[in-house]
N, C-alpha and C positions, 0 to 999 in steps of 0.2 A: 808165602813166608818171603820177605826179602833178604837175601845171602850175598856174600862177600866171599870170594875164593881166597882163602889164606895160603893155601900151598898143595898140589898134586902130590900123590905117594904112588909106588907101584905096590900092587896086591900079592897077597902072601901064595895066591896060586893062579894058574891060568882061568880057573872056574869062576872067579870073581872079576867084575869089570873094574875101571880105573877108580880109585879111592882118592877123596879130597877132605880137606879140613877145611869148614867153612865158619863164618862169624856171622851172627844175625843180631845186631843189635847187643852185642856183648856175649850172645849164647854163642858157645865154640861146641862144634860136634864134627864128627867123622862120619861120611856118608859114601855109600856106593854109586858111582854116576850110571843112571840107567839109559839115558837117550842123549848123552853128550860126551865129549871128549875135552881133552885140555884145550883144543883148538877152539871150543866155543867159548873161551873166557878172555877176558881182557883185565890186565891188572887194574886193581883200584876202582873197579866198577861193580855196582848191585845189580842183581839180577832177582827176578821173580822165579819161585820155585815151588814145587809140590813136594814136601819132604815128609816121608811116613817112617815111624818107627816102630819096628815090629820087636815084641818083647819075646825074648828067647829064653829067659830065666827070671821067675817071680821072687824076689826076697821076702816081699811081704804086701798085704794089702792091711790098710790101717784105718779105723773108724775116722781118726782126727790126727792134729798135729800132736796133741799130748801122747796119745798111743805110740806115734811113731817115734817120738822122743824118749819115751821109756826104754823101747826097744833099741835105739839107735841114738845115743847121746853125744855122738862126736858128728853128727851129719845135720843137716837142715832139713826140713821137711820138703822143701823145693830146691835141690840141689843136683848138680851133674858133674861127670866127670868123662871127657872124650878118652876112655881108656885105649881105644884103637891107634891113637896120635903117638903113643910112646910105648917103650918096652918096660915092664916091671923090674926088668934087671938092666941097668943101662949098659953092661958090659956083654950083652947077647948079641953075638955078630949076625946070628940067624934070624934075628926078629925083622918081621914085616908088618907094617901098618894094616890094621882091618877097621872096618865101620862099626865098631862096638862102641856103645856109650852107656854108662851107667846113670839111670836118671830116676830120680824121686820127684813125683809129681803131684799136684791136686786135681783129682778128676774134676772136670767142670761139666762136661756133657757126655753121656753114653748114647750112642746112635741107636737108631731102630733099624735092626738088619733087613726087614722088608722094604723099608722105604728107600734104602741105599743098595739094595740088592747083594747083601753080603752073605756068604754060608753061615748055616746056623752055629757052627762051631768056633766062631771068633767073635770077639766083642771089639768093634771101634769105638774109641772114646778120645774126646780132647782132653787133654791134661794142660795144667801151667805149672812153667817154671821161671820164676823171676818175672813174672810178668809175659813170658812168652808161650803162646798157645801152640800145643803140639799135637799133630795129630798120631795118635798110637793104635797099634793093635796087638790084642793078646788072643791066642788060640787057647783052648780050654777042653778039658774032656768030659765035663759034667755041667748039667744045667745049674746045679748048685754053685759051679765056680763063677759062672756067667753072672747070676744073680749077687754074688758078693760085691760087684763094683758099682757104686753108686757116686752122685756127685758129692763133693765134699770130701770123700775119701782119699787118703794117700796110697799113691802106688808106686812101688820100690822094684826095680828090676834092671836087667842087663839088654839092651835094645840093641838090633842091627838097623841102620838106617840105610833109606834109599832115596836117593834125589833125582828129580825129573824136573828139568828146566821148563819154563812155560813159555809158549811164543808170545809174541807181542799182543796177539788177538785174545789169548787165553786169560794174560794177566789185566787186562781192560775189562 
């Protein structure tokens, strides 16, 4: 994914790495930096990065856009809010940014865990939000939950994002 740094922020705690807000062709998100620091970025330059969105809370899995709209009339089935980029209460003096993003995406592909070497208790899938392909991960507790995610479905949830810059060799 090509990303452009918007701004760096200080995390809520020492347990979390540096956090930054990024823009990728109009898709704005907040992510924890995993293998880089602010020194790795130059203003107004694009970077190739591997970004993974880990689902921490599922709001719903819907069969199609119509089912999603019936349950969420005020939101688009492909939409996002970079929740960690701003406080819910603008007067909260103790607020610190976090790499949390509310995402509604159309499931395009569900990866085969054996082929990618992923543990059985998670689903790696690729969702689409306004033309942007996102690598998303969902941890589940039963096989039924895993079987419920199929291409064409709408996945709605709260995600923690991690960003790893790719070297020039990896990007090409």
